[in-house]
Structures are given as structure tokens and as C-alpha cells.
C-alpha positions in Angstrom: 29.9 -29.3 35.7 28.4 -25.5 35.9 30.8 -22.9 34.3 32.8 -20.9 36.9 31.4 -17.7 35.7 27.4 -18.6 35.8 28.2 -20.0 39.3 29.9 -16.9 40.7 26.7 -15.0 39.3 24.4 -17.0 40.9 26.2 -16.8 44.0 26.3 -13.4 44.1 22.4 -13.6 43.5 22.3 -16.0 46.6 24.0 -13.1 48.6 22.6 -10.2 47.5 18.9 -11.6 47.0 16.8 -12.2 43.8 15.8 -10.1 42.3 18.7 -8.0 43.0 19.6 -4.0 42.3 22.4 -3.8 40.1 24.3 -0.7 39.4 25.0 0.9 36.2 28.6 2.1 35.2 28.2 5.4 36.8 26.8 4.1 40.4 23.9 6.6 40.4 21.3 4.5 38.6 20.5 1.1 38.9 18.5 -1.7 37.4 16.8 -4.9 38.5 18.0 -8.4 37.6 16.1 -11.6 38.7 17.8 -14.9 38.3 16.0 -17.7 37.0 16.9 -21.4 35.6 17.3 -20.7 32.0 19.0 -17.2 32.4 18.6 -13.8 33.8 15.9 -11.2 33.2 16.2 -7.6 33.3 14.1 -4.7 33.4 16.2 -2.3 31.1 15.7 -4.1 28.3 11.8 -3.5 27.2 11.5 -5.7 23.9 13.7 -8.6 24.7 14.4 -8.5 28.7 15.6 -12.2 28.8 19.5 -12.8 29.2 20.5 -16.4 28.6 23.3 -17.9 30.9 25.8 -18.7 27.8 26.1 -15.0 27.4 28.2 -14.5 30.4 31.0 -17.0 30.1 31.0 -16.2 26.3 31.4 -12.2 27.2 34.6 -13.5 29.4 36.0 -15.6 26.6 36.0 -12.7 24.1 37.7 -10.8 26.6 40.3 -13.0 27.2 40.7 -13.6 23.6 41.5 -9.9 23.3 44.1 -9.7 25.9 42.1 -8.9 29.1 40.2 -5.8 27.7 37.6 -5.6 24.9 36.0 -2.8 23.1 32.1 -2.7 24.2 30.6 -1.5 20.7 27.7 0.3 20.1 24.6 -1.2 18.6 22.3 1.7 18.2 22.0 3.4 14.6 24.7 0.5 13.4 24.8 -3.0 11.8 26.8 -5.9 12.2 30.4 -5.4 10.7 30.4 -1.3 10.8 33.2 0.2 12.5 30.8 1.2 15.9 29.9 -2.8 15.8 32.7 -5.0 14.5 33.2 -8.8 15.5 35.9 -7.6 17.9 33.5 -5.8 20.2 31.8 -8.0 22.9 28.3 -6.4 21.6 29.4 -7.7 17.9 30.7 -11.3 19.6 27.9 -11.9 21.6 25.4 -11.3 18.5 27.5 -13.3 16.4 27.9 -16.1 18.8 24.7 -16.2 20.8 22.0 -14.8 18.6 23.3 -16.0 15.0 23.5 -12.6 13.4 25.5 -12.1 10.5 27.4 -9.2 9.0 24.7 -6.6 7.5 22.1 -7.6 10.2 20.7 -5.2 12.8 21.5 -5.8 16.4 19.6 -5.5 19.7 21.4 -3.4 22.5 22.4 -5.8 25.5 25.9 -4.8 26.3 24.8 -2.3 29.2 23.3 -5.2 31.6 25.8 -7.7 30.4 28.7 -5.3 31.6 27.1 -4.0 34.5 26.4 -8.0 35.7 29.9 -9.2 35.1 31.1 -6.0 36.9 28.5 -6.5 40.1 29.8 -10.3 40.0 33.3 -9.2 40.3 34.4 -10.9 37.2 35.0 -7.7 35.2 35.4 -4.0 35.6 33.1 -1.7 33.6 34.7 1.6 32.2 33.6 4.1 29.6 33.8 2.4 25.9 35.7 -0.9 27.1 35.3 -3.8 29.8 38.5 -5.2 31.5 38.7 -8.8 32.8 40.1 -8.7 36.7 43.6 -10.0 37.0 44.3 -12.9 39.1 45.8 -10.8 41.8 42.5 -8.8 42.6 40.6 -12.1 42.4 42.8 -14.0 44.8 42.7 -10.9 47.4 39.1 -10.6 47.0 39.1 -14.5 47.7 41.6 -13.9 50.6 39.3 -11.3 52.2 36.6 -13.6 52.2 38.5 -16.6 53.6 39.9 -14.4 56.5 36.1 -14.1 57.7 35.9 -17.8 57.4 39.6 -19.1 58.8 39.3 -16.8 62.4 35.6 -18.2 63.6 37.5 -21.9 62.5 40.6 -21.1 64.5 38.6 -20.0 67.7 36.6 -23.3 67.7 39.6 -25.3 67.2 41.6 -23.4 70.2 38.4 -24.0 72.6 38.3 -27.8 71.8 42.1 -28.1 72.5 41.5 -26.3 76.0 38.5 -28.7 76.7 40.7 -31.7 76.3 43.4 -30.5 78.4 41.4 -29.8 81.0 39.3 -33.0 80.9 39.8 -35.6 83.7 40.2 -38.5 81.6 43.0 -37.1 80.1 46.0 -39.9 79.8 50.0 -38.7 79.5 50.8 -40.8 76.6 47.9 -39.8 74.5 48.5 -36.2 75.6 52.1 -36.2 74.4 50.7 -37.6 70.7 47.7 -34.9 70.9 50.3 -32.2 71.6 52.6 -33.4 69.0 49.6 -33.2 66.4 48.7 -29.9 67.8 51.9 -28.9 67.3 52.0 -29.6 64.1 48.4 -28.1 63.5 49.6 -25.1 64.9 52.8 -24.9 62.9 50.5 -25.2 60.0 47.9 -22.7 61.2 51.0 -20.1 61.8 52.4 -20.4 58.4 48.5 -19.6 57.3 48.3 -16.7 59.4 51.8 -15.5 58.2 50.6 -15.4 54.9 47.2 -14.1 55.7 49.2 -11.5 57.6 51.2 -10.7 54.3 47.6 -10.6 52.3 46.1 -8.0 55.2 48.9 -5.9 54.5 48.6 -5.3 50.9 44.7 -5.6 51.6 45.3 -2.5 54.4 46.6 -0.6 51.6 43.8 -1.2 49.5 41.3 -0.7 52.4 42.8 2.6 52.6 41.6 3.3 48.9 38.5 1.8 49.3 37.7 4.3 52.4 38.3 7.1 50.4 35.9 5.4 47.8 33.4 4.9 50.7 33.7 8.7 51.5 32.9 9.6 48.2 30.2 7.0 47.8 28.7 8.0 51.5 28.4 11.5 49.6 26.7 9.9 46.7 24.2 7.9 48.7 23.0 11.2 50.8 22.6 12.7 47.1 20.5 9.2 46.3 18.6 9.6 49.8 17.6 12.9 48.7 16.3 11.6 45.3 14.8 8.7 47.1 12.7 11.1 49.4 11.9 12.8 45.9 11.0 9.3 44.7 8.9 8.1 47.5 6.7 11.2 46.7 6.4 10.3 43.3 5.9 6.7 44.7 2.8 7.8 46.4 1.0 9.6 43.3 2.3 6.5 41.5 0.1 4.3 44.1 -3.0 6.8 43.7 -2.7 6.2 40.2 -2.3 2.4 40.6 -5.6 2.4 42.4 -7.2 4.2 39.7 -5.7 1.7 37.4 -7.0 -1.2 39.4 -10.7 0.1 39.0 -9.7 0.4 35.5 -8.6 -3.2 35.3 -11.7 -4.4 36.7 -13.8 -2.7 34.1 -11.2 -4.5 31.6 -11.8 -7.7 33.2 -15.8 -7.0 32.8 -15.2 -6.5 29.1 -12.8 -9.6 29.0 -15.8 -11.9 30.1 -17.8 -10.5 27.5 -15.0 -10.9 24.9 -14.7 -14.4 25.9 -18.4 -15.0 25.6 -18.1 -13.3 22.1 -15.0 -15.4 21.5 -17.0 -18.9 22.2 -19.9 -17.7 20.0 -17.1 -16.7 17.2 -15.2 -20.1 17.8 -18.9 -21.9 17.1 -19.2 -19.8 14.0 -15.9 -20.8 12.8 -16.5 -24.8 13.3 -19.5 -23.8 11.0 -17.1 -22.0 8.5 -14.5 -24.9 8.9 -17.1 -27.5 7.7 -18.2 -24.8 5.0 -13.8 -24.6 3.9 -13.9 -28.3 3.9 -16.8 -28.6 1.3 -15.5 -25.8 -0.6 -12.1 -27.7 -0.6 -13.7 -30.5 -2.1 -15.5 -28.2 -4.9 -12.1 -26.6 -5.6 -10.7 -30.0 -6.0 -13.2 -30.6 -8.6 -12.6 -27.3 -10.2 -9.2 -28.0 -10.1 -9.7 -31.0 -11.9 -11.8 -29.3 -14.8 -9.1 -26.5 -15.0 -6.7 -29.2 -15.8 -8.9 -30.6 -18.2 -9.3 -27.2 -19.8 -5.7 -26.6 -19.7 -5.3 -29.6 -22.0 -8.1 -28.5 -24.5 -6.6 -24.8 -24.3 -3.1 -26.7 -25.5 -5.4 -28.0 -28.4 -7.0 -25.2 -29.0 -3.4 -22.9 -29.0 -1.9 -25.9 -31.5 -5.1 -25.6 -33.9 -5.0 -21.4 -33.7 -1.0 -22.2 -34.7 -2.1 -23.9 -37.6 -5.1 -21.3 -38.2 -2.5 -18.7 -38.1 -0.2 -20.2 -40.7 -3.3 -20.8 -42.9 -4.2 -17.0 -42.1 -0.7 -16.0 -43.2 -1.2 -17.9 -46.5 -4.6 -16.3 -47.1 -3.3 -13.2 -46.4 -0.4 -13.6 -49.0 -3.8 -14.9 -51.5 -5.3 -11.8 -50.3 -2.5 -9.6 -51.4 -2.4 -11.0 -54.4 -6.0 -10.5 -55.0 -6.0 -6.9 -53.8 -3.1 -6.5 -56.8 -5.8 -8.1 -59.1 -8.4 -5.9 -57.5 -6.5 -2.7 -58.2 -6.1 -3.7 -61.6 -9.6 -4.7 -61.7 -10.5 -1.0 -60.3 -8.7 0.7 -62.9 -10.8 -1.6 -65.6 -14.0 -0.5 -63.8 -12.7 3.0 -64.0 -12.7 2.5 -67.5 -15.8 0.7 -67.9 -17.6 3.4 -65.5 -16.5 6.1 -68.1 -17.7 4.0 -70.9 -21.1 3.1 -69.3 -21.5 7.1 -68.8 -20.7 7.7 -72.3 -23.2 5.0 -73.2 -26.0 6.4 -70.9 -25.7 9.7 -72.7 -25.9 8.1 -76.1 -29.2 5.9 -74.8 -30.7 9.0 -73.1 -30.3 10.7 -76.9 -32.0 7.1 -78.4 -34.5 7.4 -75.5 -35.5 10.7 -76.6 -35.5 9.9 -80.4 -37.7 6.7 -79.2 -40.1 9.2 -77.6 -40.1 11.4 -80.7 -41.1 8.3 -82.9 -43.6 7.0 -80.2 -45.4 10.4 -80.7 -45.2 10.2 -84.7 -46.5 6.6 -84.3 -49.4 7.6 -82.0 -50.2 10.4 -84.8 -50.3 8.0 -87.6 -52.0 5.5 -85.6 -54.8 8.1 -85.0 -54.5 9.1 -88.5 -55.0 5.7 -89.5 -58.2 5.2 -87.1 -59.3 8.4 -88.9 -58.7 7.2 -92.5 -60.2 3.5 -91.8 -63.4 5.6 -90.8 -63.2 7.3 -93.9 -62.8 4.2 -95.8 -66.0 2.8 -94.2 -67.7 6.0 -95.1 -66.3 5.5 -98.7 -67.4 2.1 -98.8 -71.1 2.9 -97.6 -70.9 5.5 -100.0 -69.7 3.2 -102.9 -72.2 0.8 -102.1 -74.6 3.8 -102.8 -72.6 5.0 -105.6 -71.3 1.6 -107.4 -71.8 3.3 -110.9 -69.4 6.3 -110.4 -65.8 5.8 -111.5 -64.6 8.8 -109.4 -65.4 7.4 -106.1 -63.3 4.2 -107.0 -60.4 6.1 -108.3 -60.4 8.1 -105.0 -60.8 4.4 -103.2 -57.8 3.4 -104.6 -55.8 6.4 -103.7 -56.9 6.1 -100.2 -55.9 2.2 -100.2 -52.4 3.0 -101.7 -52.0 5.8 -99.0 -53.2 3.2 -96.0 -50.7 0.7 -97.8 -47.8 3.1 -97.5 -49.0 4.3 -93.8 -48.9 0.8 -92.6 -45.3 0.0 -94.3 -44.2 3.1 -92.3 -45.7 1.8 -89.3 -44.3 -1.7 -89.7 -40.9 0.0 -90.0 -41.4 2.3 -86.9 -42.2 -0.8 -85.0 -39.1 -2.8 -86.5 -37.1 0.4 -85.5 -39.0 0.3 -82.0 -38.3 -3.0 -81.1 -34.4 -2.7 -82.0 -34.3 0.3 -79.7 -35.9 -1.9 -76.9 -33.9 -4.3 -77.4 -30.8 -2.4 -77.1 -32.2 -0.6 -73.8 -32.7 -4.0 -72.2 -29.3 -5.1 -73.3 -28.1 -1.5 -71.8 -30.0 -2.1 -68.4 -28.4 -5.5 -68.4 -25.0 -4.0 -68.7 -26.2 -1.7 -66.0 -27.1 -4.4 -63.4 -24.0 -6.4 -64.4 -21.8 -3.3 -63.5 -23.2 -2.7 -60.1 -23.2 -6.4 -59.2 -19.3 -6.1 -59.8 -19.1 -2.9 -58.0 -21.1 -4.5 -55.1 -18.5 -7.5 -55.1 -15.8 -5.4 -55.4 -16.9 -3.3 -52.1 -17.4 -6.8 -50.4 -14.1 -7.9 -51.2 -12.6 -4.8 -49.9 -14.6 -5.0 -46.9 -13.3 -8.3 -46.2 -9.9 -7.3 -46.9 -10.1 -4.6 -44.1 -11.8 -7.1 -41.8 -8.8 -9.6 -42.2 -6.2 -6.6 -42.0 -7.8 -5.5 -38.4 -7.0 -9.3 -37.3 
């Protein structure tokens, strides 16, 4: 069974036409609504023009739950649950029940077409700020006015039938009495209905008087609207001219669309090629993922190795700190040794100076020896010539003694020179060892700095 609210709106569309022009609350402006199987499409909601049929019975239930009248609610610059858009308002109720909005969500404004359609279908009264449900009396009055129009032609048709039956030649008296009784009973029922309708008509006449006044006001408004219509016709003519220009633009756009379609087909072909490439890339990606998994396992192992290495490094750093303490002690010792070496170097310079002096003396002595040997040879020659002379023999002895003395001094000088050269060699060895020790200390210091940088 279809909901009575939905059936009433659909019947109104059947009477007024589909699509129908529906007035807003002021009655000056209209919007167009189109009834479909799934709901109503309106032209005053640009983003979401569709209203499902479920909205209207839900709106009526909300009005009934709130005692026959409810606030419309305002969704502009408000969220569900705000004072302007509570769940007790019609806009908030529809948003939560039909569209599943929650408290704090923003709501799309739909109350204007919903309230206008309910008022247009004579289900509710659309007033400023709230919407009221029409009472049963008002609904019955509306239904009675509609039923009057339906009953009056039916009565005239029945009376014409009765007259034709009475005037017929085949009419018999017994059947006539039975028919008369049935007609009298029907007449009494019709008279009672007519009396009830008269009572309803008496109440309706008062309302008709009110409606006439409203009609006069509406006719004035219609005159104003006709003026607006004349103005709107001019605007429509200008719009038609614009539409003609737009049609030419549309034709050009259609040509462009055809070009775009051909480009799209080429792009689709490229897309198929790319999809094949993507499949190959996916297979490669799978391989890469497997490699990455193996690499991650290796990384985990490396991390464990690094942890062990860091532990070893910490132990090494402790050892290095100890070595640094030892190195500082060694530095102090080296400084003292360097002082001693500098002192020894001064002494060695003095010894070298003495050695150079001794070498000079030795050289002079050697030169003297050479001259003495030459003289000895001369004397020997003279001796060979003068063997008989004793003076020459004495001189030769003296000269030989002098040569022996010179040889003894030379031997002592050579021993002293060998001792000095040995000391010099030892000193140079000490200098080499000291320089080696300093180099090793510098290397240890450099390595210590490197470890600290890590």
C-alpha cells in the first residue's frame, strides 16, 4: 500500500500537470517540480535537486510528533545540533532520518521545496519559521467541497433514470410499488446526505467569503505578476537570442567533442599498452619485493652484528681511555726525555766540535808524519852515503824516537775518535728511537680521535 501523503502529492501532480509550478510561501515566486517514480526533482536546489518520496511522510510524522506544528530550522552557516538546526526542527529531523547525518555534520538546505510541496498538496500550512499540519476539519471541508462536485451530477443521473423507468410502457404495478419503496428509501438517504451537505455548505459559504477576499488580493497580485510576466517575456526573447548563439557554440563544441573522442580512442590504445607495461612492472615489483624481503632479513642480521660490534666498540673505547691515560703518562715521560735529548744534543755538538778540532790536529800530524818519513828517507840515503858518521846516527835515533811518539799520539787520537764516533752512533740511534716513539704516539692520538668521531 502506498503512503497516503505520497498518494496525495501524486494526485495533485496528476491534477495540476507534471512538471508543475509550485508557489513559495510568499506566493510571488514559483519553482518547478517534476514527479518521478523514485521521487520529486526540483529546480531550486542546484547541487542536489532530487527529493525522495520518503521525505514527505517522514516530515508529516515529525509534525505530528511535535503536536501538529514544528520549526523549519535553518541549515545556512549551521551544523546539526546547533540552536538553529536541532533534531526537533524539520530540517534537522529529515537530515538525520533520511540522509543519515550526525550531530556536528553540515546539512544541505532542503526545507524550502519540502514545505512548499506539502502546502501545495494541502497537507500542511507553510508559515514563516514553522510549518503546521492541517486539522481534520479543514481536510474534511476540502474533501466535502470536492465530493459536492462529484455527487451533484450523480443525483441528476439517477433522477433521469427513475423518470425513464416510470414513463416506460413495460412498467408493471407490483414491481412499480417495490421500486417506489426502494426509491423512497434511497431518496431518504439522499435527503439526509443533502442535509449534511447543506450544513457543510453553510460553513463553506463563510470560508468562501474569506476566500473571495483572498482572491481579490490574489487578483491584485496576479496583475502585478502579469506585469512581471510582460517584462519576463522581453527577457525571454533576449534569452532566446542568446540561446541561438549558444546553439552555434554547442555545434562547435560537438565538433570539438568528436575530435576529443578520436583522441580518447588513441589514448585508450595507449592505455592498453601501458596496462601491459604495468603488468610487466608489477611482476618486476614482485621480484623486487622478494629481494627486499631477503635484504631486510640480511639487514636484521647486520643490525645484530652491529649491536655486537657496538658492544665491542664500547669495550675498546674503555681500553682506549685506559691507553689514553697511559699515553698521557708516556707524553710526560717523552717530554722529560726530549729535554734530556736536547741537553745531550748540546753536549754532542760540543763533542763534535772537539772531534773536528782533533781531526784537524790529526790531519796536521799526518802531514807532519809524511814530511818526517820523507826526511827519514832522505836521512837513510844520506846514511848510506855517510855510514861512518856518528852524528848522523844520533840524529836518526832522535828522529825515530820522535816518529814513535807521533805514532803513539796518533793511535791514542784514533782510539778517542773511534770512541766519539761510537757515542755519536749511539746518540743517532737514540734520536731515531725517540722519533719512532713520537710517530707511534701521534698515530695513536690520530686513531683515538677517529674512534671518538664514531
